[in-house]
py3Dmol code that shows the C-alpha trace and the ligand (Angstrom):
import py3Dmol

protein = """\
ATOM      1  CA  MET A   1     -21.958  24.541 -25.463  1.00  0.00           C
ATOM      2  CA  ARG A   2     -23.766  27.875 -25.071  1.00  0.00           C
ATOM      3  CA  ILE A   3     -26.418  27.654 -22.400  1.00  0.00           C
ATOM      4  CA  ILE A   4     -28.940  30.030 -20.849  1.00  0.00           C
ATOM      5  CA  LEU A   5     -30.387  29.324 -17.415  1.00  0.00           C
ATOM      6  CA  LEU A   6     -33.810  30.863 -17.082  1.00  0.00           C
ATOM      7  CA  GLY A   7     -35.907  31.026 -13.944  1.00  0.00           C
ATOM      8  CA  ALA A   8     -37.195  33.308 -11.231  1.00  0.00           C
ATOM      9  CA  PRO A   9     -34.856  34.677  -8.575  1.00  0.00           C
ATOM     10  CA  GLY A  10     -34.328  31.839  -6.100  1.00  0.00           C
ATOM     11  CA  SER A  11     -35.081  29.097  -8.612  1.00  0.00           C
ATOM     12  CA  GLY A  12     -31.552  27.763  -8.107  1.00  0.00           C
ATOM     13  CA  LYS A  13     -29.919  29.158 -11.264  1.00  0.00           C
ATOM     14  CA  GLY A  14     -26.756  30.309  -9.499  1.00  0.00           C
ATOM     15  CA  THR A  15     -26.199  27.031  -7.684  1.00  0.00           C
ATOM     16  CA  GLN A  16     -26.815  24.978 -10.821  1.00  0.00           C
ATOM     17  CA  ALA A  17     -24.677  27.267 -12.998  1.00  0.00           C
ATOM     18  CA  GLU A  18     -21.749  26.802 -10.615  1.00  0.00           C
ATOM     19  CA  LEU A  19     -22.082  22.995 -10.745  1.00  0.00           C
ATOM     20  CA  MET A  20     -22.479  22.956 -14.531  1.00  0.00           C
ATOM     21  CA  GLY A  21     -19.465  25.197 -14.972  1.00  0.00           C
ATOM     22  CA  LYS A  22     -17.373  22.607 -13.131  1.00  0.00           C
ATOM     23  CA  ASP A  23     -18.949  19.589 -14.889  1.00  0.00           C
ATOM     24  CA  PHE A  24     -18.564  21.003 -18.390  1.00  0.00           C
ATOM     25  CA  ARG A  25     -15.514  23.241 -17.817  1.00  0.00           C
ATOM     26  CA  ILE A  26     -17.088  26.349 -19.219  1.00  0.00           C
ATOM     27  CA  PRO A  27     -17.442  29.737 -17.509  1.00  0.00           C
ATOM     28  CA  GLN A  28     -20.538  30.664 -15.549  1.00  0.00           C
ATOM     29  CA  ILE A  29     -21.450  34.240 -16.388  1.00  0.00           C
ATOM     30  CA  SER A  30     -23.788  35.938 -13.949  1.00  0.00           C
ATOM     31  CA  THR A  31     -24.786  39.540 -14.639  1.00  0.00           C
ATOM     32  CA  GLY A  32     -25.906  39.783 -10.995  1.00  0.00           C
ATOM     33  CA  ASP A  33     -22.392  38.809  -9.802  1.00  0.00           C
ATOM     34  CA  ILE A  34     -20.719  41.231 -12.215  1.00  0.00           C
ATOM     35  CA  LEU A  35     -23.017  44.046 -11.066  1.00  0.00           C
ATOM     36  CA  ARG A  36     -22.475  43.238  -7.356  1.00  0.00           C
ATOM     37  CA  GLU A  37     -18.703  43.288  -7.913  1.00  0.00           C
ATOM     38  CA  ASN A  38     -19.051  46.760  -9.442  1.00  0.00           C
ATOM     39  CA  VAL A  39     -21.212  47.948  -6.540  1.00  0.00           C
ATOM     40  CA  LYS A  40     -18.609  46.623  -4.089  1.00  0.00           C
ATOM     41  CA  ASN A  41     -15.790  48.426  -5.920  1.00  0.00           C
ATOM     42  CA  GLN A  42     -17.907  51.581  -6.264  1.00  0.00           C
ATOM     43  CA  THR A  43     -17.293  51.889  -9.998  1.00  0.00           C
ATOM     44  CA  ASP A  44     -19.436  54.277 -12.078  1.00  0.00           C
ATOM     45  CA  LEU A  45     -21.375  51.282 -13.318  1.00  0.00           C
ATOM     46  CA  GLY A  46     -21.865  50.034  -9.769  1.00  0.00           C
ATOM     47  CA  LYS A  47     -23.094  53.418  -8.578  1.00  0.00           C
ATOM     48  CA  ARG A  48     -25.601  53.540 -11.439  1.00  0.00           C
ATOM     49  CA  ALA A  49     -26.830  49.982 -10.859  1.00  0.00           C
ATOM     50  CA  LYS A  50     -27.100  50.009  -7.059  1.00  0.00           C
ATOM     51  CA  ASN A  51     -30.425  51.852  -6.775  1.00  0.00           C
ATOM     52  CA  PHE A  52     -32.144  49.501  -9.198  1.00  0.00           C
ATOM     53  CA  MET A  53     -30.680  46.422  -7.521  1.00  0.00           C
ATOM     54  CA  ASP A  54     -31.565  47.440  -3.972  1.00  0.00           C
ATOM     55  CA  LYS A  55     -35.181  47.944  -5.018  1.00  0.00           C
ATOM     56  CA  GLY A  56     -35.336  44.668  -6.942  1.00  0.00           C
ATOM     57  CA  GLU A  57     -35.783  46.472 -10.262  1.00  0.00           C
ATOM     58  CA  LEU A  58     -33.951  45.568 -13.442  1.00  0.00           C
ATOM     59  CA  VAL A  59     -30.865  47.554 -14.360  1.00  0.00           C
ATOM     60  CA  PRO A  60     -31.506  49.255 -17.755  1.00  0.00           C
ATOM     61  CA  ASP A  61     -31.128  46.976 -20.771  1.00  0.00           C
ATOM     62  CA  GLU A  62     -28.334  48.943 -22.462  1.00  0.00           C
ATOM     63  CA  VAL A  63     -26.171  48.671 -19.331  1.00  0.00           C
ATOM     64  CA  VAL A  64     -26.428  44.880 -18.972  1.00  0.00           C
ATOM     65  CA  ILE A  65     -26.235  44.301 -22.721  1.00  0.00           C
ATOM     66  CA  ASN A  66     -22.886  46.121 -22.801  1.00  0.00           C
ATOM     67  CA  ILE A  67     -21.643  44.097 -19.820  1.00  0.00           C
ATOM     68  CA  ILE A  68     -22.484  40.838 -21.579  1.00  0.00           C
ATOM     69  CA  LYS A  69     -21.059  41.891 -24.925  1.00  0.00           C
ATOM     70  CA  ASP A  70     -17.733  42.734 -23.247  1.00  0.00           C
ATOM     71  CA  ARG A  71     -17.709  39.514 -21.255  1.00  0.00           C
ATOM     72  CA  LEU A  72     -18.431  37.321 -24.285  1.00  0.00           C
ATOM     73  CA  LEU A  73     -15.406  38.746 -26.085  1.00  0.00           C
ATOM     74  CA  LYS A  74     -13.082  37.088 -23.567  1.00  0.00           C
ATOM     75  CA  GLU A  75     -11.056  34.079 -24.646  1.00  0.00           C
ATOM     76  CA  ASP A  76     -12.525  31.695 -22.044  1.00  0.00           C
ATOM     77  CA  THR A  77     -15.936  31.761 -23.766  1.00  0.00           C
ATOM     78  CA  GLN A  78     -14.629  30.060 -26.941  1.00  0.00           C
ATOM     79  CA  GLN A  79     -15.772  26.582 -25.863  1.00  0.00           C
ATOM     80  CA  GLY A  80     -19.087  27.876 -24.580  1.00  0.00           C
ATOM     81  CA  TYR A  81     -20.583  29.405 -21.435  1.00  0.00           C
ATOM     82  CA  ILE A  82     -23.510  29.393 -19.063  1.00  0.00           C
ATOM     83  CA  LEU A  83     -25.514  32.592 -18.788  1.00  0.00           C
ATOM     84  CA  ASP A  84     -27.086  32.929 -15.358  1.00  0.00           C
ATOM     85  CA  GLY A  85     -29.481  35.860 -14.977  1.00  0.00           C
ATOM     86  CA  PHE A  86     -29.164  37.116 -18.547  1.00  0.00           C
ATOM     87  CA  PRO A  87     -31.246  37.717 -20.610  1.00  0.00           C
ATOM     88  CA  ARG A  88     -34.070  38.999 -18.433  1.00  0.00           C
ATOM     89  CA  THR A  89     -36.074  40.846 -21.106  1.00  0.00           C
ATOM     90  CA  VAL A  90     -36.953  40.109 -24.718  1.00  0.00           C
ATOM     91  CA  GLN A  91     -34.872  43.116 -25.747  1.00  0.00           C
ATOM     92  CA  GLN A  92     -31.827  41.598 -24.013  1.00  0.00           C
ATOM     93  CA  ALA A  93     -32.467  38.244 -25.735  1.00  0.00           C
ATOM     94  CA  GLU A  94     -32.589  39.939 -29.117  1.00  0.00           C
ATOM     95  CA  ALA A  95     -29.426  41.932 -28.466  1.00  0.00           C
ATOM     96  CA  LEU A  96     -27.685  38.710 -27.438  1.00  0.00           C
ATOM     97  CA  ALA A  97     -28.746  36.859 -30.595  1.00  0.00           C
ATOM     98  CA  GLU A  98     -27.562  39.792 -32.707  1.00  0.00           C
ATOM     99  CA  ALA A  99     -24.209  40.129 -30.920  1.00  0.00           C
ATOM    100  CA  MET A 100     -23.404  36.408 -31.103  1.00  0.00           C
ATOM    101  CA  LYS A 101     -24.160  35.816 -34.754  1.00  0.00           C
ATOM    102  CA  PRO A 102     -23.552  33.203 -36.125  1.00  0.00           C
ATOM    103  CA  LYS A 103     -22.826  31.361 -32.843  1.00  0.00           C
ATOM    104  CA  GLN A 104     -26.273  30.976 -31.358  1.00  0.00           C
ATOM    105  CA  ILE A 105     -27.451  29.564 -28.036  1.00  0.00           C
ATOM    106  CA  ASP A 106     -27.697  25.740 -27.959  1.00  0.00           C
ATOM    107  CA  VAL A 107     -30.226  25.351 -25.170  1.00  0.00           C
ATOM    108  CA  VAL A 108     -32.253  27.311 -22.623  1.00  0.00           C
ATOM    109  CA  ILE A 109     -32.883  25.490 -19.367  1.00  0.00           C
ATOM    110  CA  TYR A 110     -35.943  26.835 -17.645  1.00  0.00           C
ATOM    111  CA  ILE A 111     -36.158  26.040 -13.916  1.00  0.00           C
ATOM    112  CA  LYS A 112     -39.810  26.166 -12.914  1.00  0.00           C
ATOM    113  CA  VAL A 113     -40.625  26.694  -9.253  1.00  0.00           C
ATOM    114  CA  SER A 114     -43.518  28.076  -7.173  1.00  0.00           C
ATOM    115  CA  ASP A 115     -43.497  31.485  -5.460  1.00  0.00           C
ATOM    116  CA  GLU A 116     -43.812  29.826  -1.999  1.00  0.00           C
ATOM    117  CA  ILE A 117     -40.619  27.839  -2.485  1.00  0.00           C
ATOM    118  CA  ILE A 118     -38.827  30.894  -3.849  1.00  0.00           C
ATOM    119  CA  ILE A 119     -39.735  33.009  -0.843  1.00  0.00           C
ATOM    120  CA  GLU A 120     -38.577  30.279   1.554  1.00  0.00           C
ATOM    121  CA  ARG A 121     -35.302  29.866  -0.336  1.00  0.00           C
ATOM    122  CA  LEU A 122     -34.471  33.538  -0.688  1.00  0.00           C
ATOM    123  CA  THR A 123     -35.265  34.632   2.844  1.00  0.00           C
ATOM    124  CA  LEU A 124     -32.939  31.876   4.132  1.00  0.00           C
ATOM    125  CA  ARG A 125     -30.270  32.364   1.454  1.00  0.00           C
ATOM    126  CA  ARG A 126     -26.887  33.676   2.539  1.00  0.00           C
ATOM    127  CA  VAL A 127     -23.909  34.448   0.302  1.00  0.00           C
ATOM    128  CA  CYS A 128     -20.158  34.776   0.834  1.00  0.00           C
ATOM    129  CA  LYS A 129     -19.081  38.385   0.335  1.00  0.00           C
ATOM    130  CA  ASP A 130     -15.708  37.314  -1.051  1.00  0.00           C
ATOM    131  CA  CYS A 131     -16.188  34.226  -3.225  1.00  0.00           C
ATOM    132  CA  GLY A 132     -19.963  34.238  -3.819  1.00  0.00           C
ATOM    133  CA  THR A 133     -20.588  30.730  -2.452  1.00  0.00           C
ATOM    134  CA  ILE A 134     -24.306  30.300  -1.780  1.00  0.00           C
ATOM    135  CA  TYR A 135     -25.662  28.871   1.496  1.00  0.00           C
ATOM    136  CA  HIS A 136     -29.141  28.114   2.848  1.00  0.00           C
ATOM    137  CA  LEU A 137     -29.578  28.518   6.606  1.00  0.00           C
ATOM    138  CA  LYS A 138     -31.695  25.368   6.899  1.00  0.00           C
ATOM    139  CA  ASN A 139     -30.557  23.004   4.127  1.00  0.00           C
ATOM    140  CA  ASN A 140     -26.923  23.972   3.658  1.00  0.00           C
ATOM    141  CA  PRO A 141     -25.612  26.297   6.400  1.00  0.00           C
ATOM    142  CA  PRO A 142     -21.906  27.201   6.649  1.00  0.00           C
ATOM    143  CA  ASN A 143     -20.028  25.067   9.232  1.00  0.00           C
ATOM    144  CA  LYS A 144     -19.098  28.148  11.267  1.00  0.00           C
ATOM    145  CA  GLU A 145     -21.959  30.604  11.575  1.00  0.00           C
ATOM    146  CA  GLY A 146     -21.449  33.670   9.384  1.00  0.00           C
ATOM    147  CA  LEU A 147     -18.194  32.403   7.813  1.00  0.00           C
ATOM    148  CA  CYS A 148     -17.642  30.830   4.403  1.00  0.00           C
ATOM    149  CA  ASP A 149     -16.463  27.181   4.423  1.00  0.00           C
ATOM    150  CA  LYS A 150     -14.435  27.717   1.252  1.00  0.00           C
ATOM    151  CA  CYS A 151     -12.596  30.985   1.847  1.00  0.00           C
ATOM    152  CA  GLY A 152     -13.409  32.151   5.383  1.00  0.00           C
ATOM    153  CA  GLY A 153     -15.146  35.290   4.025  1.00  0.00           C
ATOM    154  CA  VAL A 154     -18.157  36.870   5.704  1.00  0.00           C
ATOM    155  CA  VAL A 155     -21.445  35.193   4.824  1.00  0.00           C
ATOM    156  CA  TYR A 156     -24.252  37.766   4.605  1.00  0.00           C
ATOM    157  CA  GLN A 157     -27.837  38.289   3.489  1.00  0.00           C
ATOM    158  CA  ARG A 158     -28.134  40.202   0.233  1.00  0.00           C
ATOM    159  CA  GLU A 159     -30.035  43.468   0.619  1.00  0.00           C
ATOM    160  CA  ASP A 160     -32.433  42.316  -2.107  1.00  0.00           C
ATOM    161  CA  ASP A 161     -33.123  38.989  -0.338  1.00  0.00           C
ATOM    162  CA  LYS A 162     -35.315  40.742   2.241  1.00  0.00           C
ATOM    163  CA  LEU A 163     -39.020  39.950   1.985  1.00  0.00           C
ATOM    164  CA  THR A 164     -40.434  43.196   0.513  1.00  0.00           C
ATOM    165  CA  THR A 165     -37.726  43.306  -2.157  1.00  0.00           C
ATOM    166  CA  ILE A 166     -38.225  39.625  -2.964  1.00  0.00           C
ATOM    167  CA  LYS A 167     -41.902  40.307  -3.658  1.00  0.00           C
ATOM    168  CA  ASN A 168     -40.958  43.125  -6.016  1.00  0.00           C
ATOM    169  CA  ARG A 169     -38.358  40.963  -7.757  1.00  0.00           C
ATOM    170  CA  LEU A 170     -40.983  38.294  -8.329  1.00  0.00           C
ATOM    171  CA  SER A 171     -43.404  40.779  -9.833  1.00  0.00           C
ATOM    172  CA  VAL A 172     -40.635  42.210 -12.051  1.00  0.00           C
ATOM    173  CA  TYR A 173     -39.807  38.643 -13.110  1.00  0.00           C
ATOM    174  CA  ASN A 174     -43.435  37.851 -13.968  1.00  0.00           C
ATOM    175  CA  LYS A 175     -43.835  40.986 -16.054  1.00  0.00           C
ATOM    176  CA  GLN A 176     -40.469  41.355 -17.751  1.00  0.00           C
ATOM    177  CA  THR A 177     -38.727  37.983 -17.791  1.00  0.00           C
ATOM    178  CA  GLU A 178     -41.501  35.395 -18.107  1.00  0.00           C
ATOM    179  CA  PRO A 179     -42.207  36.371 -21.745  1.00  0.00           C
ATOM    180  CA  LEU A 180     -38.821  34.794 -22.508  1.00  0.00           C
ATOM    181  CA  ILE A 181     -40.324  31.357 -21.859  1.00  0.00           C
ATOM    182  CA  ASP A 182     -42.522  31.682 -24.952  1.00  0.00           C
ATOM    183  CA  TYR A 183     -39.775  33.482 -26.833  1.00  0.00           C
ATOM    184  CA  TYR A 184     -37.392  30.515 -26.485  1.00  0.00           C
ATOM    185  CA  LYS A 185     -40.153  27.910 -26.771  1.00  0.00           C
ATOM    186  CA  GLY A 186     -40.971  29.416 -30.171  1.00  0.00           C
ATOM    187  CA  ARG A 187     -37.335  28.905 -31.170  1.00  0.00           C
ATOM    188  CA  ASN A 188     -37.360  25.272 -30.006  1.00  0.00           C
ATOM    189  CA  LEU A 189     -34.632  25.908 -27.455  1.00  0.00           C
ATOM    190  CA  LEU A 190     -36.512  25.548 -24.174  1.00  0.00           C
ATOM    191  CA  LYS A 191     -36.102  22.582 -21.808  1.00  0.00           C
ATOM    192  CA  GLU A 192     -38.122  22.772 -18.612  1.00  0.00           C
ATOM    193  CA  ILE A 193     -37.064  21.199 -15.331  1.00  0.00           C
ATOM    194  CA  ASP A 194     -38.779  20.988 -11.937  1.00  0.00           C
ATOM    195  CA  GLY A 195     -37.084  23.448  -9.567  1.00  0.00           C
ATOM    196  CA  SER A 196     -38.617  21.966  -6.417  1.00  0.00           C
ATOM    197  CA  GLN A 197     -36.181  19.028  -6.592  1.00  0.00           C
ATOM    198  CA  SER A 198     -32.983  18.838  -4.553  1.00  0.00           C
ATOM    199  CA  VAL A 199     -29.800  20.480  -5.841  1.00  0.00           C
ATOM    200  CA  SER A 200     -28.322  17.122  -6.862  1.00  0.00           C
ATOM    201  CA  GLN A 201     -31.497  15.903  -8.566  1.00  0.00           C
ATOM    202  CA  MET A 202     -31.672  19.092 -10.629  1.00  0.00           C
ATOM    203  CA  ASN A 203     -27.999  18.830 -11.456  1.00  0.00           C
ATOM    204  CA  GLN A 204     -28.499  15.269 -12.712  1.00  0.00           C
ATOM    205  CA  GLU A 205     -31.500  16.240 -14.828  1.00  0.00           C
ATOM    206  CA  ILE A 206     -29.573  19.124 -16.379  1.00  0.00           C
ATOM    207  CA  LYS A 207     -26.602  16.856 -17.109  1.00  0.00           C
ATOM    208  CA  ASN A 208     -28.932  14.379 -18.842  1.00  0.00           C
ATOM    209  CA  ILE A 209     -30.366  17.157 -21.007  1.00  0.00           C
ATOM    210  CA  LEU A 210     -26.930  18.511 -21.924  1.00  0.00           C
ATOM    211  CA  ASN A 211     -25.486  15.078 -22.668  1.00  0.00           C
ATOM    212  CA  ARG A 212     -28.358  14.427 -25.051  1.00  0.00           C
ATOM    213  CA  ILE A 213     -27.676  17.693 -26.894  1.00  0.00           C
ATOM    214  CA  LYS A 214     -23.862  17.428 -27.063  1.00  0.00           C
TER     215      LYS A 214
END
"""
ligand_1 = """\
23
AMP
P -29.363 38.194 -9.596
O -28.145 37.975 -8.779
O -29.315 37.519 -10.932
O -30.643 37.909 -8.848
O -29.395 39.770 -9.940
C -29.456 40.729 -8.910
C -29.950 42.050 -9.468
O -29.045 42.527 -10.482
C -31.314 42.005 -10.165
O -32.396 42.098 -9.250
C -31.204 43.217 -11.076
O -31.364 44.425 -10.343
C -29.750 43.160 -11.535
N -29.612 42.327 -12.759
C -28.938 41.158 -12.895
N -29.011 40.689 -14.141
C -29.769 41.578 -14.828
C -30.245 41.643 -16.171
N -29.946 40.685 -17.073
N -30.993 42.709 -16.529
C -31.289 43.692 -15.650
N -30.893 43.689 -14.366
C -30.139 42.634 -13.950
"""
view = py3Dmol.view(width=600, height=400)
view.addModel(protein, "pdb")
view.setStyle({"model": 0}, {"cartoon": {"style": "trace"}})
view.addModel(ligand_1, "xyz")
view.setStyle({"model": 1}, {"stick": {}})
view.zoomTo()
view.show()
């Protein structure tokens, strides 16, 4: 199954994508993770992307489109995949549809959540530097402060999870990504779920949707 997870930063896409990847045994592909890996390794791509990311702006379309095209050529995407954080503009959505022909997306899950909840989630979000596991200081903190339960890596706050950058990311989302809701609605692909629910409730609702489509 080929799935897109759509939603504002902090809507829970990453957490849900990870769970779905395990449930359905398909890869979770996050452009944010791929870009952060490149920033960490100081590749040319990473150096180009870093400024945009730190400010909460989108990395230029042609850069992320090329990343996704390369990634979707890999063997592990044959049975399907979950796109988390891509597409984020109509131009990206169109490039994706063109590149994947004739294998189109099966469903777009849109996680709807209010700005207040997003701000609370993102300011308290922490991430493992090594394996990317996501924590929340109040609802799901690591057992040992600052250290990942899974791999022992350092758990840190992303530069772009600081309040001023979050506000910019939300405004970028409203302007550039929200039009995708109508774009996919018009193609009869959109399924909306309530992002204020708990992680396990959302996971169950997504599973129900996917089992109906399968
Ligand atoms: P995320 O981890 O999905 O919140 O992405 C972190 C940052 O990476 C975003 O704020 C953007 O700067 C960049 N990014 C990730 N995915 C995309 C995309 N599809 N298009 C443009 N920029 C992206």
